[in-house]
C-alpha positions as CSV (number, residue, x, y, z in Angstrom):
1,M,-34.5,-5.6,11.7
2,T,-34.1,-8.1,13.8
3,E,-31.1,-9.2,12.3
4,G,-29.9,-5.6,12.8
5,R,-30.8,-5.4,16.3
6,A,-28.8,-8.2,17.2
7,L,-26.1,-7.0,15.9
8,A,-26.7,-4.3,17.7
9,D,-26.8,-5.7,20.9
10,G,-23.1,-6.8,20.6
11,L,-22.1,-2.9,20.6
12,E,-19.9,-2.9,23.8
13,T,-19.9,-0.2,26.5
14,L,-17.0,2.3,26.3
15,D,-15.7,3.6,29.6
16,S,-14.6,6.4,27.5
17,L,-14.5,8.0,24.2
18,N,-11.9,10.7,23.1
19,V,-13.2,12.3,20.0
20,A,-10.5,14.9,17.6
21,V,-12.0,16.8,14.9
22,L,-9.8,17.0,12.5
23,T,-11.5,17.8,9.5
24,D,-14.6,20.3,9.1
25,D,-15.5,23.5,7.3
26,V,-14.9,26.1,10.1
27,S,-11.5,27.2,12.6
28,D,-13.2,29.0,15.2
29,N,-10.8,28.9,18.9
30,Y,-14.2,31.2,20.9
31,V,-17.0,29.4,20.0
32,S,-18.9,28.3,22.7
33,K,-18.2,24.7,23.8
34,T,-19.3,22.3,25.5
35,P,-18.5,21.3,29.0
36,F,-16.2,18.1,27.7
37,A,-14.7,19.6,24.9
38,V,-11.2,21.2,24.9
39,S,-10.2,24.3,22.4
40,E,-7.8,24.0,19.2
41,F,-5.5,26.3,20.9
42,S,-4.9,24.2,24.1
43,N,-4.6,20.6,22.0
44,V,-1.7,22.0,19.7
45,V,0.3,22.8,22.4
46,L,-0.4,19.8,23.7
47,G,0.8,18.3,20.6
48,G,4.1,20.4,21.0
49,A,3.4,23.9,19.8
50,S,5.7,25.9,22.0
51,V,4.3,29.1,20.1
52,I,0.2,29.9,18.9
53,S,1.1,31.1,15.4
54,G,-1.0,30.3,12.1
55,E,1.4,27.7,11.3
56,A,0.8,25.8,14.7
57,L,-3.0,25.4,13.9
58,L,-5.2,23.4,11.7
59,C,-6.5,24.2,8.5
60,A,-10.2,24.2,8.3
61,N,-11.7,23.1,4.5
62,L,-14.6,21.8,2.9
63,G,-15.7,18.2,4.8
64,F,-15.5,16.4,7.4
65,G,-13.0,13.9,9.8
66,L,-12.9,12.5,13.3
67,R,-10.2,10.5,15.3
68,L,-12.0,8.5,17.6
69,V,-10.2,6.6,20.9
70,S,-12.2,4.3,22.6
71,N,-11.3,2.5,25.5
72,V,-13.4,-0.4,27.7
73,G,-11.5,-2.6,30.5
74,G,-8.0,-1.1,29.8
75,K,-8.6,-2.1,25.8
76,R,-8.0,0.7,23.4
77,H,-9.3,0.9,19.7
78,T,-8.7,3.6,17.4
79,L,-10.8,5.0,14.3
80,L,-11.1,7.5,11.3
81,F,-14.6,8.1,10.6
82,D,-13.9,9.7,6.9
83,T,-11.1,12.0,6.1
84,G,-11.4,15.2,4.1
85,P,-10.9,16.4,0.6
86,E,-6.8,16.9,0.6
87,G,-4.3,14.8,2.1
88,A,-2.1,17.2,2.7
89,I,-4.1,19.2,4.7
90,F,-5.2,16.2,6.5
91,I,-2.0,15.2,7.6
92,R,-1.3,19.0,8.8
93,N,-3.5,19.0,10.7
94,C,-3.0,15.6,12.0
95,R,0.4,16.7,13.2
96,A,-0.7,20.0,14.5
97,L,-2.8,17.8,17.6
98,G,0.5,15.5,18.0
99,I,-1.8,12.8,16.4
100,R,0.2,9.3,15.4
101,L,-1.5,8.1,12.8
102,G,0.3,4.5,12.7
103,E,-2.2,3.6,15.9
104,V,-5.1,3.8,13.2
105,E,-6.8,0.7,13.6
106,A,-9.5,1.1,11.0
107,I,-11.4,3.7,8.8
108,A,-15.0,4.0,7.8
109,V,-16.3,6.2,5.4
110,T,-19.7,7.6,5.1
111,H,-20.5,7.6,1.7
112,G,-18.6,8.2,-1.8
113,H,-18.3,12.0,-1.8
114,W,-14.6,13.5,-2.6
115,D,-15.0,15.9,0.5
116,H,-15.0,12.9,3.2
117,M,-12.7,10.0,1.5
118,A,-10.3,11.8,-0.8
119,A,-7.1,12.2,1.8
120,L,-7.8,8.3,2.2
121,P,-4.9,7.8,-0.2
122,V,-2.6,9.8,1.4
123,T,-4.1,8.8,5.1
124,I,-3.4,5.1,4.4
125,D,-0.1,5.8,3.5
126,R,1.1,7.6,6.9
127,I,-0.7,4.3,8.7
128,I,1.7,2.1,6.8
129,A,4.2,4.3,6.9
130,Q,4.8,4.8,10.6
131,G,4.1,0.5,11.5
132,G,0.8,0.5,10.9
133,R,-2.2,-1.6,9.0
134,V,-5.9,-0.4,8.9
135,T,-9.1,-1.5,7.1
136,V,-11.3,1.0,5.2
137,H,-14.8,-0.1,5.7
138,V,-16.5,1.3,2.4
139,N,-19.8,-0.2,0.4
140,P,-20.5,-0.7,-3.3
141,G,-22.6,2.4,-3.5
142,M,-19.9,5.0,-2.6
143,F,-18.1,4.0,-6.2
144,N,-20.3,5.8,-8.6
145,E,-19.5,8.9,-10.2
146,R,-21.0,12.2,-9.5
147,A,-22.5,15.3,-10.2
148,V,-24.0,18.5,-9.1
149,R,-26.4,20.7,-10.6
150,L,-25.4,24.3,-10.2
151,G,-27.9,27.6,-9.9
152,G,-27.8,28.1,-13.6
153,G,-29.0,24.6,-14.5
154,K,-25.5,23.3,-15.5
155,I,-24.7,19.7,-14.2
156,V,-21.1,19.6,-13.2
157,P,-18.9,16.2,-12.3
158,V,-17.3,16.4,-8.7
159,A,-13.6,14.5,-8.3
160,N,-14.0,11.0,-8.3
161,V,-13.5,9.1,-5.0
162,P,-10.4,6.7,-4.9
163,L,-11.6,3.0,-5.5
164,P,-11.5,0.2,-3.4
165,P,-8.6,-1.1,-5.8
166,E,-6.7,2.0,-5.2
167,L,-7.0,1.5,-1.2
168,D,-5.7,-1.4,-1.4
169,R,-2.5,-0.9,-3.8
170,H,-1.6,2.0,-0.9
171,G,-2.0,-1.2,2.0
172,A,-5.2,-1.2,3.4
173,T,-7.4,-3.9,3.7
174,V,-10.8,-3.0,2.1
175,V,-14.3,-4.3,3.3
176,N,-16.7,-3.4,0.8
177,S,-20.1,-4.8,1.5
178,P,-23.8,-3.1,1.8
179,D,-24.1,-4.9,5.5
180,E,-23.9,-3.0,8.9
181,R,-20.9,-4.3,11.5
182,L,-19.0,-3.8,14.9
183,L,-16.2,-2.5,14.3
184,L,-13.0,-3.2,16.5
185,D,-14.1,-5.3,18.7
186,G,-17.4,-4.1,19.0
187,H,-16.5,-1.1,20.0
188,F,-18.1,1.0,17.2
189,Y,-21.4,0.3,15.3
190,Y,-21.5,1.3,11.4
191,S,-24.8,0.7,10.2
192,G,-26.1,-0.9,6.3
193,E,-28.8,1.9,4.7
194,I,-30.7,4.2,6.6
195,P,-34.3,4.1,6.1
196,R,-35.8,6.9,4.9
197,V,-39.3,7.2,6.5
198,T,-40.2,10.7,7.3
199,S,-42.1,12.9,4.9
200,F,-40.1,16.0,4.7
201,E,-36.1,14.3,3.8
202,K,-36.3,13.8,1.1
203,G,-32.5,14.2,-0.3
204,R,-31.9,16.8,-2.6
205,D,-32.5,17.3,-6.4
206,D,-29.3,19.0,-7.4
207,H,-27.1,15.6,-6.6
208,F,-26.9,13.3,-9.7
209,C,-24.6,10.1,-10.3
210,R,-23.7,7.8,-13.1
211,K,-22.0,4.3,-13.5
212,N,-19.7,5.2,-16.0
213,P,-18.6,8.1,-18.1
214,Q,-20.3,6.9,-21.2
215,A,-23.9,6.9,-19.1
216,P,-26.1,9.7,-18.6
217,W,-26.2,11.5,-15.6
218,E,-29.1,10.4,-13.2
219,P,-31.4,11.7,-10.2
220,D,-29.5,10.8,-7.4
221,P,-31.1,12.6,-4.5
222,L,-30.9,10.3,-2.0
223,L,-27.8,9.1,-1.7
224,L,-28.3,5.4,-0.1
225,D,-25.0,4.7,0.4
226,E,-24.9,7.4,3.1
227,R,-23.9,5.2,6.5
228,L,-24.1,6.2,10.0
229,L,-21.7,5.2,13.3
230,V,-22.6,4.5,16.9
231,A,-20.6,4.5,20.1
232,K,-21.9,3.5,23.6
233,V,-20.6,5.2,26.4
234,R,-20.8,3.6,30.0
235,G,-23.7,6.3,32.0
236,L,-24.1,8.5,29.4
237,G,-26.2,6.7,26.3
238,L,-25.3,6.5,22.6
239,I,-22.7,9.1,20.6
240,V,-23.7,9.1,17.0
241,F,-22.1,10.0,14.5
242,S,-23.3,11.4,10.8
243,T,-21.1,13.5,9.0
244,C,-23.3,14.4,6.2
245,S,-27.1,13.4,6.9
246,H,-27.8,13.1,3.4
247,S,-30.6,11.0,4.5
248,G,-31.9,13.4,7.3
249,I,-30.8,13.9,11.0
250,V,-34.4,12.5,11.8
251,N,-34.0,9.6,9.9
252,V,-30.7,9.1,11.6
253,C,-32.1,9.4,14.7
254,T,-35.1,7.3,14.1
255,H,-32.9,4.1,13.0
256,V,-30.8,4.4,15.8
257,R,-33.6,4.6,18.4
258,A,-34.9,1.9,16.8
259,L,-31.5,-0.4,16.5
260,F,-30.9,0.6,20.6
261,P,-34.5,0.9,22.1
262,G,-34.1,1.9,25.5
263,T,-31.1,3.7,25.6
264,P,-30.5,7.5,25.6
265,I,-28.8,9.3,22.8
266,H,-26.5,11.3,24.7
267,T,-24.8,13.6,21.5
268,V,-25.9,13.5,18.2
269,M,-22.7,15.0,16.1
270,G,-21.8,15.7,12.6
271,G,-23.1,17.5,9.5
272,L,-27.2,18.0,9.3
273,H,-27.1,19.3,5.8
274,L,-29.4,22.0,6.4
275,G,-28.0,24.9,4.7
276,G,-28.9,26.4,1.2
277,V,-31.6,24.6,-0.8
278,M,-32.3,22.2,2.3
279,E,-33.3,25.5,4.9
280,R,-36.5,24.6,4.0
281,N,-36.5,21.2,6.1
282,I,-35.2,23.7,9.1
283,P,-38.3,23.8,10.7
284,E,-39.7,20.1,10.7
285,T,-36.2,18.9,11.6
286,V,-36.2,21.2,15.0
287,D,-39.4,19.3,15.4
288,G,-38.7,16.2,14.5
289,L,-35.7,15.9,17.1
290,R,-37.9,17.1,19.9
291,P,-38.8,13.4,21.1
292,F,-35.9,12.0,21.5
293,N,-34.2,14.4,24.0
294,I,-31.0,14.7,23.2
295,G,-28.8,15.5,25.5
296,H,-26.2,17.4,23.3
297,I,-26.2,18.0,19.2
298,I,-22.8,19.0,18.3
299,T,-23.2,20.6,14.4
300,G,-20.4,20.6,12.1
301,H,-19.1,20.7,7.9
302,C,-22.6,21.2,6.0
303,T,-25.4,22.1,8.8
304,G,-25.7,25.6,7.7
305,W,-25.8,29.0,10.0
306,R,-29.7,29.0,10.0
307,A,-29.8,25.3,11.0
308,L,-27.9,26.2,14.0
309,H,-29.6,29.4,15.1
310,A,-32.7,27.9,14.8
311,L,-31.7,24.6,16.7
312,A,-29.5,26.7,19.4
313,N,-33.1,28.8,19.9
314,A,-35.1,25.7,20.5
315,F,-32.8,23.7,22.3
316,G,-30.0,26.6,24.1
317,E,-27.2,24.9,25.6
318,A,-27.7,21.3,24.2
319,V,-25.9,22.8,20.7
320,S,-22.7,23.8,19.9
321,Q,-20.9,24.1,16.7
322,S,-17.7,21.8,15.7
323,A,-14.3,23.6,14.7
324,V,-11.4,22.2,13.7
325,G,-8.7,21.2,16.3
326,T,-11.4,20.6,19.0
327,T,-11.2,17.8,21.5
328,Y,-14.2,15.9,23.0
329,T,-14.1,13.7,25.7
330,F,-17.0,11.5,26.7
331,S,-17.0,9.7,29.7
332,E,-19.0,9.1,32.9
333,D,-16.3,10.9,35.1
334,R,-15.2,13.5,32.7
335,L,-19.3,14.7,33.3
336,R,-19.0,14.6,36.9
337,S,-16.0,16.8,36.9
């Protein structure tokens, strides 16, 4: 942890961070927003739509993907945090928001599941076509074949994710390392393996993996390839992004607290994977989050409605739901206005 602390100490303090939700399970213009959010209707008009219509809006689909734009001292960087499951919809959603993908400099991938990175090749193609250059950050554990066990007990493969050589052929520079790293002049901290320390966040026993098509399926409950992302905004504190939280969101926050002691967690944003068989973890998750005094919890993707309700009951207006097309601006000035 000493080495991790040293790297984390190099994280820049941003003047502002803008986040656009490009992929999420939910489309909902009427969901309650935080004071620093703007809903999809307004954003598609800003993106060029002259009429609100089905064709002008974004499509929700299984997965999670964000565009993050950081700024400090006038220096701006653009990062994608995951993409989503299907290239054409991801491109449509970016177009609806008026997002020019050629400005994207890096893509940080959270873990090797198709609903988070299957859209990568098409996204890279668009970045290159618009004159951009992009680095994709992954780790070797992301590229096992994977499967899920359905309710009847049958193990069913899920789509393989694009491998580093494929991403390279599409024109990306691929950084494939298990190690933590700072991205884009230290504007973002991208973690290494997240320690599993809580007594109850033990993963999903319905997840399996194998090294190759001839190998047997093996249990893969912990998904140790999962990574988190952190930004630090002046006057606010840490913005923590965890798109699936297979490690458990309390483990995520515990790791962040160890890396950045004394810096408050202003926002946790992403999927918490507390639906279905993981609903058993909801009470302990709620209790486990209390000591962190998180200012805002923005839930999306795989959180599940029972967990969203439980969090809202426990933490009130600190909790809100993510939806495609929503943008968030984190800055000291915005929060004061």
